N, C-alpha and C positions, 0 to 999 in steps of 0.2 A: 201702543205706538210711541211710547216714550223713546227719546233718543233718535227719532227719525227726522230726516230733513228731505224735503221734496220740493222741486220747483214746478208749479202748475201754472198754466196759462189759461185764463177764462176769457172767452170771446162771446159777445152778444151782438146780434143784428136783428133789427126790427124795421122792415120796410113797409111802405104803404100798401103794396099788393101781395107780398109774400108773408108766410107765417114767420113768427119770431123764431130765432134759433140761438141756442146757447151751447157752446162747445168747450169741453175741458180737455186740454192736452198736457203732456208731460215733456219737458225738455231735459235730455240727459245725454251727455257726451256728443253734442252736436246734432243729435237726432230728436225729432219731435214725433211723439206717439199720441194718436187720438185715444182718449180714455172713455169719453162719454159725450153723447150729443142728444139734446132734447129739442123738440119742436113745439110750436104753438103755445097753448096755455101753460104747459109744464115749464117751458123755457121762460115765460113771463114770471111765473111764480118763483122759480129759482133765482132769476135776476133780482127780483124784489127782495128776497131773503138775503142775498149777498150784498145788496147796496143800501138797504134801508136800515139805519142804525137801531130802530125801534122794533124791527120785525123779529119774531121768534118762531121757531119750528120744532116739531117733534118728529123724529124719523121713525117710521113704522116699516118693518120688513114684511114683505109679502111671502107667504109660505105656499109653495105649489104642492098640491097633493094629488 
């Protein structure tokens, strides 16, 4: 992905009654496209990984067979 530039917008919402939600969108040419949305515990984990300077993660891909 060298030489690639992309503008991503990450939004997080955590209410008292609703599940947490994390949304990733891409802004390109005046349009906004939804790329990914996670809810609940997964949203909380991703928010923590993106905002905590000390947090580390290893990405594991799931293989469907």
